[in-house]
C-alpha positions as CSV (number, residue, x, y, z in Angstrom):
1,M,0.0,0.0,0.0
2,D,1.5,3.4,-1.0
3,M,1.7,6.5,1.1
4,A,-1.2,8.2,-0.7
5,Q,-3.4,5.2,0.3
6,L,-2.2,5.3,3.9
7,E,-2.9,9.1,4.1
8,S,-6.4,8.5,2.6
9,L,-7.2,5.8,5.2
10,N,-5.9,8.1,8.0
11,K,-8.1,10.9,6.6
12,E,-11.1,8.6,6.6
13,D,-10.4,7.5,10.2
14,I,-10.1,11.1,11.3
15,E,-13.4,12.1,9.7
16,A,-15.2,9.0,11.2
17,S,-14.0,9.8,14.7
18,I,-15.0,13.5,14.3
19,R,-18.5,12.4,13.1
20,Q,-18.8,10.3,16.3
21,E,-17.6,13.1,18.5
22,I,-20.0,15.6,17.0
23,R,-22.9,13.3,17.6
24,S,-21.8,12.6,21.2
25,W,-21.4,16.4,21.8
26,S,-24.9,17.1,20.5
27,K,-26.5,14.4,22.7
28,S,-24.7,15.5,25.9
29,A,-24.6,19.3,25.4
30,L,-27.2,20.5,22.9
31,E,-30.0,18.1,23.5
32,Q,-30.2,18.0,27.2
33,P,-33.2,19.8,28.9
34,I,-32.4,23.0,30.8
35,K,-34.6,23.6,33.9
36,E,-34.2,27.4,33.6
37,I,-36.0,27.4,30.3
38,N,-38.7,24.9,31.3
39,G,-37.0,21.9,29.9
40,L,-36.1,23.3,26.5
41,S,-32.6,22.2,25.4
42,G,-29.7,24.3,24.3
43,C,-30.7,23.6,20.7
44,P,-34.4,22.6,20.8
45,Y,-34.5,21.2,17.3
46,A,-31.2,19.2,17.4
47,K,-32.5,15.9,18.6
48,K,-35.2,15.5,16.0
49,T,-32.9,16.7,13.2
50,W,-30.5,13.9,14.1
51,Q,-33.3,11.3,14.6
52,D,-34.7,12.2,11.1
53,N,-31.2,11.8,9.5
54,K,-31.3,15.5,8.4
55,V,-27.7,16.3,9.4
56,K,-25.0,16.3,6.7
57,I,-21.3,16.6,7.6
58,A,-18.6,17.8,5.3
59,F,-14.9,18.5,5.9
60,K,-12.6,21.4,5.2
61,H,-9.0,20.2,5.3
62,S,-7.2,23.3,4.0
63,E,-7.4,27.1,3.9
64,S,-9.7,26.9,0.9
65,F,-13.4,27.6,1.5
66,A,-14.4,25.7,-1.6
67,V,-16.4,23.1,0.4
68,V,-18.2,25.9,2.2
69,Y,-19.0,27.8,-1.0
70,D,-20.2,24.5,-2.6
71,G,-22.5,23.9,0.4
72,I,-24.0,27.4,-0.1
73,E,-24.4,27.2,-3.9
74,N,-25.6,23.6,-4.0
75,F,-27.5,23.3,-0.7
76,D,-28.7,19.7,-0.3
77,D,-32.4,19.9,0.7
78,D,-32.4,16.3,1.6
79,Y,-30.9,17.7,4.9
80,D,-31.9,20.5,7.2
81,I,-28.3,21.4,8.0
82,T,-24.8,20.8,6.6
83,I,-22.1,21.0,9.2
84,V,-18.7,21.8,7.7
85,V,-15.9,20.7,10.0
86,D,-13.1,23.2,9.6
87,L,-9.8,21.5,10.4
88,D,-7.7,24.4,9.0
89,Y,-9.6,27.2,10.7
90,E,-8.5,30.8,11.3
91,Q,-6.9,30.9,14.8
92,D,-8.0,34.4,15.7
93,V,-11.6,34.1,17.0
94,H,-12.7,37.6,15.9
95,M,-11.3,37.2,12.4
96,F,-12.9,33.8,12.1
97,H,-16.4,35.1,12.9
98,Q,-15.8,38.2,10.8
99,R,-15.1,36.0,7.8
100,I,-18.4,34.1,8.3
101,E,-20.3,37.4,8.7
102,A,-18.8,38.6,5.4
103,I,-20.0,35.4,3.8
104,N,-23.5,36.0,5.0
105,Y,-23.5,39.5,3.7
106,S,-22.3,38.1,0.3
107,I,-25.2,35.6,0.3
108,G,-27.7,38.3,1.2
109,Y,-26.6,40.7,-1.4
110,G,-26.6,38.2,-4.2
111,A,-23.0,37.0,-4.6
112,Y,-24.4,33.5,-4.9
113,D,-27.2,32.2,-7.0
114,D,-29.2,31.2,-3.8
115,V,-30.0,33.9,-1.2
116,N,-32.0,31.6,1.0
117,V,-29.0,30.3,2.9
118,W,-27.4,31.3,6.2
119,V,-24.1,30.2,7.8
120,M,-23.6,30.0,11.6
121,S,-20.2,29.2,13.2
122,S,-18.4,28.0,16.3
123,H,-14.7,28.3,17.1
124,P,-12.8,26.2,19.6
125,D,-11.9,29.3,21.6
126,D,-15.4,30.8,21.8
127,D,-16.3,31.9,25.3
128,S,-19.5,29.9,25.1
129,N,-17.5,26.7,25.1
130,N,-17.0,27.3,28.8
131,E,-20.7,27.5,29.5
132,S,-21.8,24.2,28.0
133,N,-24.8,22.3,29.2
134,D,-22.8,19.1,29.0
135,D,-24.4,16.3,31.1
136,G,-21.1,14.6,31.5
137,G,-21.8,12.1,28.7
138,F,-19.6,13.7,26.1
139,V,-16.9,11.4,24.8
140,Q,-13.9,12.8,23.1
141,H,-12.9,10.6,20.2
142,N,-9.7,12.3,19.0
143,D,-7.2,15.1,19.8
144,Y,-8.0,17.3,16.8
145,D,-9.2,20.9,17.2
146,Y,-11.7,22.1,14.7
147,A,-14.2,24.9,14.1
148,M,-17.7,24.2,12.7
149,L,-19.8,26.0,10.1
150,Y,-23.5,25.4,10.0
151,V,-25.1,25.9,6.6
152,Q,-28.9,26.1,6.7
153,R,-31.9,27.4,4.8
154,L,-32.4,31.0,6.0
155,D,-36.2,30.8,6.1
156,H,-36.3,27.5,7.9
157,L,-33.7,28.7,10.5
158,Q,-35.4,32.0,11.2
159,E,-38.9,30.6,11.3
160,S,-37.8,28.0,13.7
161,A,-36.1,30.7,15.8
162,N,-39.3,32.8,15.7
163,K,-41.2,30.0,17.4
164,L,-38.9,30.4,20.4
165,K,-39.5,34.1,20.9
166,N,-42.5,33.6,23.2
167,T,-40.4,31.4,25.5
168,D,-37.5,32.3,27.8
169,Y,-35.0,30.7,25.4
170,Y,-33.4,33.8,24.0
171,S,-33.3,35.7,27.3
172,Y,-31.4,32.7,28.7
173,T,-29.0,32.1,25.7
174,F,-28.1,35.6,24.6
175,G,-24.6,36.4,25.7
176,S,-23.5,32.8,25.8
177,G,-24.1,31.9,22.2
178,E,-24.8,33.6,18.9
179,P,-24.0,37.4,19.3
180,N,-27.1,39.6,19.4
181,H,-26.1,41.7,16.4
182,V,-25.7,38.5,14.3
183,F,-29.2,37.4,15.3
184,L,-30.6,40.8,14.2
185,L,-28.6,40.7,11.0
186,R,-30.2,37.3,10.2
187,E,-33.7,38.7,10.8
188,K,-32.9,41.6,8.4
189,F,-31.9,39.2,5.6
190,Y,-34.8,37.0,6.3
191,Q,-37.2,40.0,5.9
192,N,-35.4,40.9,2.7
193,L,-35.9,37.3,1.5
194,K,-39.7,37.5,2.3
195,E,-40.2,40.9,0.8
196,V,-38.2,40.2,-2.4
197,P,-39.2,36.7,-3.4
198,N,-37.5,37.0,-6.8
199,G,-34.1,37.5,-5.2
200,W,-31.1,39.3,-6.7
201,N,-31.4,40.9,-10.2
202,E,-27.9,40.4,-11.7
203,K,-28.7,42.8,-14.6
204,E,-29.9,45.6,-12.4
205,G,-27.5,44.9,-9.6
206,C,-30.1,45.0,-6.9
207,Y,-33.0,43.1,-5.4
208,E,-36.1,42.9,-7.7
209,E,-39.2,44.5,-6.4
210,A,-41.7,42.0,-4.9
211,S,-44.5,41.3,-7.4
């Protein structure tokens, strides 16, 4: 067996262990009920999404964002979410999240064919990692550090979020998760999406007026 084959097998092993680790993390941290919000979990929709096999996992092994751009341009609607595991992530937390915010602006203003997509992100050095709701069942499967990008349909994501507004969910989570300005930015682009159903007009260089 040549070196390329060995490297390929090692790559497959790494990806398999990370897939297992992400599933374990979701079960022990995201899906556990929180008494302060009447039993809602850290991510109220995570458990069902996994149970329905609606989670797709892709891997970014280099500085290139090609796999992320492909997930945006060719979003797979057989799934509710594509998690891109970033094994070559920007080390600076601020710069990392700024890059993702720039991608969302690009999506919203028509740089891609599809404007109904949103990217969320998590970095290994995020402050929120120290405030996990882990029930102690998380199993670390490897020694690799990685960031994660969560590519989803904007309308599905925001409408799911809207259902939580009449609960204590956001008063509990703001400050330990997604920054408030990012949440508001997402709402803004969602409203643009609803008001301008025909999307970006390449010829005119602007959103088309709603018909």
